[in-house]
SEDRENRO-71044 format. One record per atom (N, C-alpha, C): x, y, z. Coordinates in steps of 0.2 Angstrom, whole numbers, plus 5000, padded with zeros to 4 digits. Atoms other than C-alpha are relative to their C-alpha. Layout:
N
XYZ/...
# end
This chain:
156
500349955003/513648755385/499949974991/500550015008/512548715369/500150054994/499849965008/513148785352/499350004997/500549985005/511648835341/500150024993/499749975007/511948845323/499650044998/500249985001/511348975317/500250044990/499849965005/511149055298/499450054998/500349965001/510349185291/500050014991/500349995008/509349235273/499650074998/500649955002/508249355265/499749974996/500650025006/506849365253/499850074999/500449955004/506249505242/499450004997/500550005006/504649515235/499950104997/500049905006/504649675221/499250004998/500550005002/502949715218/499950064995/500349955003/502349835203/499450004999/500649985000/500549895203/499649925001/500550085000/499549715202/500449955001/499650075001/500949605199/500750025006/499450044994/502449525209/500549964993/499750035006/504049475201/500449945003/499950044997/504349295206/500549994996/499650065002/505549145201/499949954998/500250065002/505148995192/500849955002/499150054995/506448895204/499949914997/500150084999/506648705197/500549964999/499650005002/508148655202/500149945008/499950034992/508648545221/499350005001/500650014997/507248515233/499850055003/500149964997/506748695233/499550034994/500250005007/505648695217/499450045001/500449954999/504248825214/500150064997/499949905001/503949005212/500250035006/499249964990/505149105227/500050084996/500049935001/505149295226/500849995003/499150005000/507249315225/500350015008/499650024991/508349285241/500649985000/499550054998/509549195247/500650015007/499350014994/511249195260/500150085002/499949955003/511649335266/500949975004/499350015000/513549335267/500250075004/499849974996/514549405282/500850044998/500249954995/514949555285/499350024997/500449955002/513449635276/499249995004/500549984999/511949695281/499349954997/500650035003/510349595280/499750044994/500349955002/509449745269/500649984991/499750015006/511049735258/500249924997/499950045001/511149585256/499349954995/500550005004/509249565249/500150034994/499749945005/510049715237/500149944995/499550045004/511149595230/499649944999/500150085001/510249405230/499350054993/500449975005/508849535220/500349984994/499650005006/510149585208/500349954996/499650065002/511049425205/499449964997/500450065003/509449325201/499550044998/500349995005/508649435193/500150064996/499849955003/509549595186/499850075002/500449964999/508549725194/500250035006/499849934995/509149875206/499350015005/500449984995/508149875222/500050055005/499949944992/507950035233/499550015005/500549984996/506950085249/499849955002/500250054998/506749915256/499250015004/500749984995/505049905266/500149915006/500050044996/505449795281/499449955000/500750035000/504149655283/500049955004/500250034995/504449525294/500749955000/499550084997/505649365302/499349944997/500250064999/505249205296/500549955003/499550054996/506249065307/499749935001/500050105000/506448865306/500650005007/499550034994/507048805323/500149914999/500350064999/507548615324/500649975007/499550054994/508048555340/500549945001/499550094999/508648405338/500850004997/499849995002/509748455328/500650095001/499649964998/510248615336/500050074996/500049945006/509948745321/499350054999/500549955004/509148895317/500150044995/499949965008/508748975301/499550054999/500449945000/508149155300/499850044993/500049975006/507549225285/499850075001/500549924998/507349435284/499750014994/500449995004/505949465274/499950094998/500449915004/505449635261/499949994996/500449985005/504549725251/500350064995/499749965003/505249805238/499450044995/500649985004/504049945225/500450024996/499649955003/505550065218/500649944997/499350075003/506849955205/500250024994/499749995007/507549985190/500549944997/499650055003/508349895177/499849954994/500350035006/508149745164/500149935003/499850064998/507749565168/500649954997/499550045004/509149435166/499349944995/500650045004/508449315152/500349925004/500050055000/509249155159/500649995007/499650004994/510049165177/499849945005/499850064996/510549025188/499449985003/500650014996/509149025201/499449984996/500650005003/507749015189/499850074995/500449975005/506649125176/499550065004/500449954998/506149285183/499350024996/500549985003/504349325179/499650045005/500649964995/502949445183/499649974999/500650064998/501449355189/499650065003/500749984996/499649445192/499849985007/500050024991/499349455211/499549944999/500350055000/497749345206/500249954997/499850045002/498649235198/500449955005/499550024994/499749185213/499849935004/500250064996/498749075223/499949934996/499950065003/498648945208/500849964997/499450025001/500548935207/500249945005/499850034994/501548795214/500550045003/499649974996/502548845228/500149965007/499950034994/503448795245/499550025004/500250004998/502348795257/500350085006/499749944996/503548915269/499850064995/500249965004/503249025253/499350045001/500749975000/501549035253/499650015006/500049994996/501249045270/500050105003/500049964997/502049215273/499850054993/500249945006/501449275256/499750074999/500149954996/500249375264/500050065002/499949974996/500849445276/500950064996/499649955001/502149535264/499850054997/500349965004/500849625256/499550055002/500449974996/499949675272/500550075002/499749954996/500349855282/500249965007/499850014993/501449815298/500549934999/499550065003/502549655299/499749945006/500150105001/502649465303/500649975004/499650064999/503449335314/499649954999/500150055000/503349175309/500649965003/499450054995/504249025319/499849945000/499950095001/504348835313/500349955005/499450064995/504848705324/500049944994/500050075003/505548555313/500049965002/500150064998/504848405316/500749934998/499550025004/506648295312/499749924999/500250054999/505848135318/499549984991/500349985004/504548175303/500050014992/499649955005/505548275292/499550054996/500549935002/504248405290/500050045007/500149974994/503648555299/499549985006/500350004992/503048545317/499350055003/500649934996/502148695327/500350054997/500049925002/501948865318/499550035003/500349954997/501648995327/500250074995/499949945006/501249175316/499650075007/500149934995/501249345326/500050074994/500249945007/500649505315/500050065007/500149944996/501049665323/499850084994/
# end
């Protein structure tokens, strides 16, 4: 019997009119502007994790999350599967934290997003977070090259 190691994360893009809230993350190997999110703690639900992560990373309380889709990495050599549940929030309250650990939360005009430094995985899913419907992005990690291999995108 083969054991596959599976981990779950969430990501929640907060939109307010023509701007979005992104975190200017400048530590470890995941630098750039990203929506808030993080690991799902057992036994919480995926939406509960997204709400908690937004609160921890920004100070805002989001509600009525819209499920947008799954972003999945698989590494066949290591038998790993990482699944990120993606949400959009347009309803929120609270005050932004000044210096949270993950990076500074910053309101960015949607027109400025394409020019921001951003991880390829975030840039790839960004348009799908804003349009109607859901998505599934499946990425196979190429262990020998240390980068993404095949990418497939399904939109509904």
